[in-house]
N, C-alpha and C positions, 0 to 999 in steps of 0.2 A: 733274522741276526743271530749270530751264534753267543749263547748265555747271555743276552742282551744286558739286564741290568748288572750282571758281575763285571762285563766287557767293561761299561761305562764307569765304575768303580775303579777297575784296572788303569785306566787314563788317568785317575787322580792318583792311584797310589800304584805305579809300575814296578815297585820292589816287591809287589805281591805276585806277579806274573810267574806261571808254573807252578803256582803252590794252590792246595785246595783251599777255596773261599766260598763262604755260602752268604748269601743275601736275602735278610728278613730280620724280622724280630723286634726291630725297632721303630719308632717314629720319629727321630731325629731327622733333620736336613743331611746333616753327617755327623760324624761321631767328634764331638767338639771337644771331647778330653785328649783324643789324640792330638789335637792340633797346638795344643798347648805345651811348651817346655815344661818337663817335670819339674825343674829349679824355678819355676815360675816366672821366668825374664820376659814372657810373650810368647805370639804366636810362631809357628813353624811352617815351611813349605811341606805338603803332604808327602812329597818325593824322597824327602830327608827323614822320614820316622823309621826308625829301626823297625824290623819284622818282629822282633822279639816285644815290641810294645803293644802290638796289636790284642784286641781281645780274642779268645780260643773257643769254641763250640762246647767244650766241654764244661766250660765254667757259665755258661749260658743258663738260667733259671726264668721260666716263663711259659706261656703258651702259645708263642709265636709259630708262624709255619715259614717255611722258605720259599722265597720268591723265585729264585734260580741258584744254580751252583757253578762254579768253574768245572772245566772237563776234569782237570785231576780229582775234585770232590767226587766227580761222578763215578769214578771209578771203585770208588769204595760203597755204591748203591744210594746215595744221597743223591735225591731229585726234588723238583718243584713239588709244593704241596705238602711236604713231608713234614711233621712236626719238628721243631728244633730238638726237642729233648731227645726223641727217637733217631735225628740224625746224628746228634752228640755220641750216641753209643756206635754207630757206625764208623765215626769220622772224628773223634775226640780232637784230633789235632788241627782241623780245619780253622780257619781265620771267618770271623763272623762280623759282618758290617750291614749299618741299617740301610734302606731304600732311600735312596735320595729322587723323589718323584719328579721334583724340577728339573734336574739333570737329566734324568731317563727322557722326559717329553721333548728337551731341547734336541738330544741327540737323535730321537725320532723324526723330527722335524727335518733335521739336516739330512739325513739317510734317505728319507721318502724323495727331497727334493734334488739329490744326487741321482734318483732313478728316474724322475719325471723330466729331467733335462736330457735323456736319452731316449726313454720310452715313454712319454707321456699317456697312456691307456694303463693308467694301474686301479686295482681297488684295494682301498686300506681294510687291513684285518687286524687292527689292535696296533699297540706301540710298537711289536717288534715284527710285523711281517706285512707282505702285501702279494696280490695278484698281479701279475704282469702279461698283458697280451702283446707281443711284439710281432704279429703277424706282418704288420704292414710298415714295421721299422724298417730302412734301408741297411740291407745286410742283415737282417735278423735272422735269415734262415741259414747263413753260412756255418757249415760244419754242424748242421741240425739244431743251431742255437747256441753253441759253444762259444763262439767268437763274441757275440752281444753279452752272453752271460760274463766271460771275463771282463769285459769292457765296465759292466755293471758293478761287478766287484773291484775292480781298480778306482773306478770314481768315488765309490763309498768310502773306500780305505784311504785316499786321498784326503777325502775332505773329514772324513770323521775318526781316522784312526782304527776303526772298526773292522770285523770281517764278518761275512754273510754267508751262507751255503744257499744254492740255488737248484731247483728242481725244474728240468724242460722237459714238457710232454705236450702232447694234443689236446689235453683239457686239464681244468683245475683240479680236478679227483686225484689224476695220476702224478702232477706236478706237485702237489701237497706230499704225497708220498714219498717222490723224489728226492723231495729238499731234506730229508731226514736220513738218506742213504749213504753220504760221505760228509758228515761234520767233523771238524769244523771245517769253514773255508774251502768247501766243495763245491764241485757242479756234477750232477748227475742227469743223465738225459735217457728216458724212456720212449720207445717207439712203440705203435700199436702192437708190432711183432714181438715184443719184449713180454706181454701179458702173462703169457704162460710160466716163462722161465724165471721172470723178475718178482712179478706180482703176485702170482697163485700162491707161492711158498710164505709168504709173509701171513703174520697173524690177522684173523678177522678186524682186530682193536686199532689196525694201521690205516682203516679205512675212516677217515674225518666223518664222523656220525654215528659211528657204532662206539657207544660207551660202555661204562662195565654193565651195566644191568643187561642191554642188548648181546653185551659180550658172554656174560653168565650164562644168559639163557640159551645162546647158541652153543655154548660149551656143553650144556646138558643135555643138547639134542644131538651132540656127537660132532658138532662143527668147530673147528679150531682155525683153520687155515682159509685164506681168501678162496683158493682153490677148491676146498671142500665145499665152501658157499657156493660157488660158481657151479657146480655140479647137481645143486639142488633144482628141482622142478620149481618154475616161479608160482604155481599154483599152491605147491606146497610153503613155500616162503610164507604167502598170503593168508593162507591158512593159520600159521603161527604167529605171524607179526602184524596182521591187518593189511588193507588193501594197498594202502600208500607206503608202508614202510617195507611191506614184502616185495613189493614191485622195484621199489627203490634198491633195497638190498642186491636183490637179482642184477639191475644193471651196474651198480657199483662194483660189484664182484667180476663182471666183465668189461670192466674199466669205461663205461660208457657215461660220459656227463656232457650235458649240452649248456649248462649254465654259463652265460657270457661273464667277463670281468667288466663289473658295474663300476663305472668312475665315479659316480655319487649316489649317496643313498642316506635317506633319512634317520637319525636314531631312532630306536624304539623307545628308550627310557634313559635316563640318567640317574644312577644311584651311588651312595657311599654305604661303606659299614666298617665295621671296628670288632675286632675280637680282642677281649679284656685279658689282661695279663692275668687277672684272678677272677673268679666268680663274684659279680656283684649283685645285691639285693635291691629291689625297688625302694624299699623303706629305709633298711640301713644305710645304704649307701645312695641315697636320693640326689645329695647336692653333686657327687662326683658322676653319677649318671646324668644329671640335668646338665652339666657342663659337656660331656659329651654329646649328648643329644643336641643342644644348640650347635656344638662346633660341627655335627654331621650336617645338618640343616643349613647353616651356612656356607658348608664347603659345596654341597648340591646346588645351591643359589648362584655360587660363583661359579660353579661348571655350567650352569644352563646361561648364566651371562655372558661368558666367554664364549660359547658356540653358537648364542645367538638364538636361543629356544627359550620356551614357556610351556608349562604344562597344566593340566587338569586333573590329573588323577595322582593323588599323593598317598603314599603307602609306608608301612614299616614292617622290618623284618626282624625276627626275634629268633635266637637259639637259645634252650634252656640249658643247665648244667648237665642234665640227662641224656643232651644232643637232640632232643625234639625241637622242632622248629614251628613258628608261626606268623603268618602274615595278615595285614589288614590293610585296606586301602579305601580312601575315600573320594570322589569325583565333586570338584566344585564347579560352578557355573562359569567363572571367567579365566582363563591362563594365568599364571603367576610365574616370576621368577623371583620372588620376595623373599628371603630369609624368615622373616618374622612371619609370614603367612603359612609358609612350608611349616613352620615349628607348630603354630597353632593347629593347622589340619592333623599333620602327623600326631600330634597330642591327642588329639579327639581319636585317633584310630588306636593309640595305645589304651586309652579306658576300654576298649573292646577285645582285648587279650586278657588273660591271667597273669597276674604278675606276683604271686605268692611264691614262685619258684626262683632260685638264683639265677642270673642271666651271665652268658658266655660271650654273646653276640649281640650288637644292636645294629640296625641298618636302616637309612632312608631313602626312598625311591621317589622319582617324579616320571610318569609316563602321561599318554596322550598328548604327546609334545607337537607344537605347532613352531613355525618359525616367529619371531618376534615381530618383523615386518607385517605378518597376516593376523598378527594375536591382537584381541581385544584386552590388553592386561587388566588383571584384578588390580583396585586400587592399593597402592601401597600401605603397607601395615601403618604406618605412620599416621595415616587418616583415620586409622580405628584402633580399638584399644588394644595396647600390646598385649603380644602374646608370651611374653618372656617370664612371667609371674609362675612359679610352680603349680598353683593353685588350678592353674588353666589347664594342667597337663594331668590333673589327678594326683600319682603318686611322685611323679617327677616331671 
């Protein structure tokens, strides 16, 4: 999907189309202040709010990061995962809006349903992306897949008002790269014979799976492009990156990927985390941390219940003011999806990490998941001493 979070907001605020807009930095469902008449006469329709009344990025103060940005904002170098304060220096005139996760999830379901009505073999890749196998879809091979891709785009737009970009290729690896070639609202087709002319000139980081660290190491070895990676002997790559990764890099550089589109997969874990607007101290900000910690556990519990899972391994994630991180987890005998139980066990994990430094991030995670139908669930916390008191969690 094209700039998905931002595009969902533009459906609500169509007057912002064509303007630089960034999404992130807020926790509210919508910016309620915008929806009230300045004279206090009551609510107003989002589409009638003057552009001049929207908050600007130059006025943002805090520690939030950008979830996504419209394409006009991206022209200034603003991008996902960038700190809001840094982005404000690049594009101070950008309008900033908070994320509305409920609305995003609604449109995510809608666009995926539009796809499966046409091509049912799909693999979910998060809120804004899917892989589609249309090998056996009638007419799927016409014009190399372009006809079906157009049909999918048309159906998504008619049902959601949103655009998407589609990459068509013999496998998932190349299709993922192709989907980025012609944004927004584009279709790109890569054939096997296009590898050298289209894929090899790209930077190695364009391969899904080569992250910043691997990219830096490849650069130190004098490898910047996919073509340069393909020119290396597989044994040489294995000697530098290990047997599994080195062999995979060699295959990827040659466009080889036999991984199937998996229509169903079990989640590995479910987690929630939050970065604070200011660094918090476990003693001085104990009450605030306690509220945040409880809310995270409740959100994870709700996610588990909504998705029909319970978990046995419960853990926490911290990031300190100096950006160092710490994680701890604990495995219990019976799976749970109970918020109070999650808080109790996660609180025990907190006791095993240093809490003298100020904190900038806190997260809660549940792993070792099993479907509720197959799980012997841990008794609800109501049947045992409650964990909500601060002393159960040590400092908070």
